[in-house]
KEKE-3310 file (N, C-alpha, C; in steps of 0.2 Angstrom, whole numbers, plus 5000, padded with zeros to 4 digits):
npx = (5118:5110:5104:5091:5092:5085:5078:5070:5077:5073:5077:5074:5070:5063:5061:5066:5067:5076:5078:5084:5089:5094:5106:5115:5121:5128:5134:5130:5124:5120:5109:5104:5087:5074:5065:5049:5037:5031:5016:5012:5004:4992:4995:4988:4981:4983:4990:4989:4995:5011:5015:5018:5007:5002:5010:5023:5023:5034:5036:5024:5024:5035:5030:5019:5025:5032:5020:5016:5026:5024:5011:5015:5024:5015:5006:5014:5018:5005:5002:5011:5024:5034:5043:5051:5056:5067:5069:5077:5078:5077:5074:5062:5055:5054:5045:5034:5032:5029:5016:5009:5009:5002:4995:5000:5011:5019:5022:5030:5042:5058:5068:5073:5082:5086:5091:5097:5101:5100:5107:5119:5132:5131:5139:5141:5128:5127:5137:5132:5120:5126:5133:5122)
npy = (4970:4956:4940:4928:4911:4904:4915:4924:4933:4946:4954:4968:4978:4989:4981:4968:4953:4945:4931:4925:4914:4914:4904:4903:4901:4909:4918:4928:4918:4917:4908:4905:4907:4901:4913:4918:4919:4935:4943:4958:4971:4983:5000:5015:5025:5020:5028:5041:5058:5061:5067:5074:5070:5060:5047:5042:5028:5019:5021:5018:5004:4999:5002:4994:4981:4981:4980:4968:4960:4962:4956:4942:4940:4942:4932:4921:4923:4923:4909:4903:4901:4909:4915:4925:4940:4949:4964:4971:4985:4996:5013:5020:5009:5001:5009:5007:4994:4993:4999:4989:4979:4966:4966:4956:4952:4964:4963:4953:4957:4959:4968:4981:4987:5001:5001:4999:4984:4974:4963:4963:4954:4939:4939:4953:4957:4950:4957:4970:4968:4964:4976:4984)
npz = (5093:5100:5095:5096:5094:5080:5076:5063:5050:5040:5025:5017:5002:4991:4980:4982:4993:5005:5015:5031:5043:5060:5066:5076:5093:5103:5095:5080:5067:5051:5041:5025:5019:5008:4998:4998:4984:4981:4981:4974:4981:4976:4978:4980:4966:4950:4935:4938:4938:4944:4960:4976:4983:4975:4971:4959:4947:4950:4964:4969:4965:4973:4986:4986:4985:4997:5005:5001:5006:5020:5021:5019:5030:5040:5039:5041:5055:5061:5059:5067:5062:5063:5077:5082:5075:5065:5056:5042:5033:5020:5024:5020:5015:5027:5034:5026:5028:5042:5042:5037:5046:5056:5072:5080:5073:5074:5088:5088:5082:5085:5083:5073:5058:5050:5036:5019:5015:5005:4993:4999:5006:5016:5027:5029:5032:5044:5051:5052:5060:5072:5075:5078)
capx = (5112:5110:5098:5090:5093:5079:5075:5070:5079:5070:5081:5069:5070:5056:5060:5069:5066:5080:5077:5089:5088:5100:5107:5120:5119:5131:5135:5126:5126:5114:5108:5099:5081:5071:5061:5042:5035:5027:5010:5012:4997:4991:4995:4986:4978:4988:4988:4989:5001:5015:5016:5019:5001:5001:5017:5024:5022:5039:5035:5018:5026:5039:5025:5015:5030:5032:5014:5015:5030:5020:5006:5018:5026:5009:5003:5019:5017:4998:5002:5016:5030:5039:5042:5055:5058:5072:5068:5082:5075:5078:5070:5055:5052:5053:5039:5028:5031:5026:5009:5005:5010:4997:4997:5004:5018:5023:5024:5036:5048:5063:5072:5073:5088:5084:5097:5096:5107:5099:5112:5125:5134:5128:5144:5140:5122:5128:5141:5127:5116:5131:5134:5116)
capy = (4967:4949:4937:4921:4905:4903:4922:4925:4940:4948:4960:4970:4984:4990:4976:4961:4951:4940:4929:4921:4911:4914:4897:4903:4902:4915:4923:4928:4914:4917:4903:4908:4903:4902:4918:4916:4924:4941:4947:4965:4975:4990:5006:5021:5024:5020:5032:5048:5062:5061:5073:5071:5066:5055:5045:5039:5021:5016:5022:5013:4997:4998:5002:4988:4976:4981:4978:4961:4956:4962:4951:4936:4939:4942:4925:4916:4924:4920:4902:4901:4899:4914:4917:4931:4943:4955:4967:4976:4987:5003:5017:5021:5002:5000:5013:5004:4987:4995:5001:4983:4974:4964:4968:4950:4953:4969:4961:4948:4960:4960:4973:4984:4991:5005:5002:4995:4979:4969:4963:4963:4947:4936:4942:4960:4958:4948:4962:4976:4966:4964:4983:4988)
capz = (5094:5101:5092:5099:5089:5076:5074:5056:5048:5034:5023:5012:4999:4987:4975:4984:4999:5007:5022:5034:5050:5065:5069:5081:5100:5106:5090:5074:5061:5047:5036:5020:5018:5002:4999:4994:4979:4984:4978:4975:4982:4974:4983:4977:4960:4944:4930:4940:4938:4950:4964:4983:4985:4970:4970:4953:4947:4953:4971:4970:4965:4979:4992:4985:4986:5004:5008:5000:5011:5026:5021:5020:5036:5045:5038:5045:5062:5063:5058:5071:5058:5065:5084:5083:5068:5064:5050:5040:5027:5018:5029:5017:5015:5034:5036:5023:5032:5049:5041:5036:5052:5061:5079:5083:5070:5078:5094:5087:5079:5090:5081:5066:5056:5044:5031:5013:5014:5000:4989:5003:5008:5023:5032:5029:5035:5051:5054:5053:5066:5078:5077:5079)
cpx = (5113:5103:5097:5090:5086:5075:5076:5072:5077:5074:5077:5071:5063:5055:5062:5067:5071:5079:5083:5086:5094:5100:5112:5117:5121:5132:5130:5128:5120:5114:5102:5093:5078:5066:5054:5041:5030:5022:5010:5005:4997:4991:4994:4983:4983:4985:4988:4995:5005:5016:5017:5013:4999:5007:5017:5023:5027:5038:5029:5020:5030:5035:5021:5019:5030:5026:5013:5020:5027:5015:5009:5020:5020:5006:5007:5018:5010:4998:5008:5022:5036:5038:5045:5057:5062:5071:5074:5079:5077:5073:5063:5051:5050:5046:5033:5026:5027:5018:5005:5006:5003:4999:5002:5011:5022:5025:5030:5042:5052:5068:5071:5079:5086:5090:5095:5102:5105:5105:5119:5126:5131:5132:5143:5133:5123:5132:5136:5123:5120:5132:5128:5114)
cpy = (4959:4946:4930:4917:4904:4910:4922:4932:4941:4954:4962:4977:4985:4985:4969:4960:4945:4938:4924:4919:4911:4907:4897:4904:4908:4920:4923:4923:4914:4912:4906:4903:4905:4908:4916:4921:4929:4944:4954:4968:4981:4995:5012:5020:5025:5025:5039:5052:5062:5067:5070:5067:5060:5052:5042:5031:5017:5016:5017:5006:4995:4998:4996:4981:4975:4978:4970:4957:4956:4957:4944:4935:4939:4935:4920:4917:4921:4913:4899:4898:4904:4916:4924:4933:4949:4958:4972:4978:4995:5008:5018:5014:5000:5003:5010:4997:4988:4996:4994:4978:4972:4965:4962:4950:4958:4967:4956:4951:4962:4965:4975:4988:4995:5006:4997:4990:4973:4969:4962:4955:4945:4939:4949:4961:4956:4954:4968:4974:4966:4971:4987:4987)
cpz = (5095:5098:5095:5093:5086:5074:5066:5055:5041:5031:5016:5009:4995:4982:4977:4992:5000:5014:5024:5041:5054:5068:5074:5088:5103:5101:5084:5068:5057:5041:5031:5020:5012:5003:4995:4988:4983:4979:4979:4976:4979:4979:4979:4970:4954:4939:4931:4939:4944:4954:4971:4985:4981:4968:4963:4953:4950:4961:4973:4970:4971:4985:4991:4986:4994:5008:5007:5005:5018:5027:5022:5027:5041:5045:5042:5052:5064:5063:5062:5068:5060:5072:5085:5076:5069:5057:5048:5033:5026:5022:5026:5017:5022:5036:5033:5026:5038:5048:5040:5041:5055:5068:5082:5079:5073:5084:5094:5084:5085:5089:5074:5064:5050:5040:5025:5013:5009:4995:4992:5005:5015:5028:5034:5033:5043:5055:5056:5059:5072:5080:5079:5087)
residu = (MET:LYS:LEU:LEU:LYS:GLY:THR:LEU:VAL:ALA:VAL:VAL:ASP:GLY:GLU:LYS:LEU:ALA:LEU:PHE:GLU:ASN:THR:GLY:GLN:GLN:ASP:ILE:GLN:LEU:LYS:SER:ARG:PRO:SER:PRO:SER:ILE:ALA:GLU:ARG:ALA:SER:GLY:ALA:ALA:GLY:ARG:ILE:SER:SER:GLU:ALA:ASN:PRO:ASP:ASN:ASP:THR:GLN:ALA:GLU:ASP:GLY:PHE:ALA:MET:GLY:VAL:ALA:ASP:VAL:LEU:ASN:LYS:TRP:VAL:LEU:THR:ASN:LYS:VAL:GLU:HIS:LEU:LEU:VAL:ILE:ALA:ALA:PRO:LYS:THR:LEU:GLY:GLN:LEU:ARG:LYS:GLY:TRP:HIS:LYS:GLU:THR:ALA:ALA:ARG:VAL:VAL:GLY:GLU:ILE:ALA:LYS:ASP:LEU:THR:GLY:HIS:SER:THR:ASP:GLN:ILE:ALA:GLY:ALA:ILE:GLU:LYS:ALA)
# end
């Protein structure tokens, strides 16, 4: 996958967000950006017994974190701080993010990689992007 210079790369799982900016012209060169604090949104009712219909507290927290990430990215897109966005997320988290996208955010997503790469090195993330 080729990325335009300035593309924001968000690497997300249910607990962590890492942000990078592509500074390369021809090849992918990721520069780390500071991650904002994420306000976790409640998803589902707390205190219920876990089942398929009522996820346990860990699942709710992960879903809430993903929705908080979607809120931050939506805000950045709507205030023109992000022109192009690549999202790398664990498959379940990616699904939650998609549910929270504003239509303008969805329009600025230039690619998605359904893989958990949080905790991986910048070189490993760049390699996964190049292979995608």
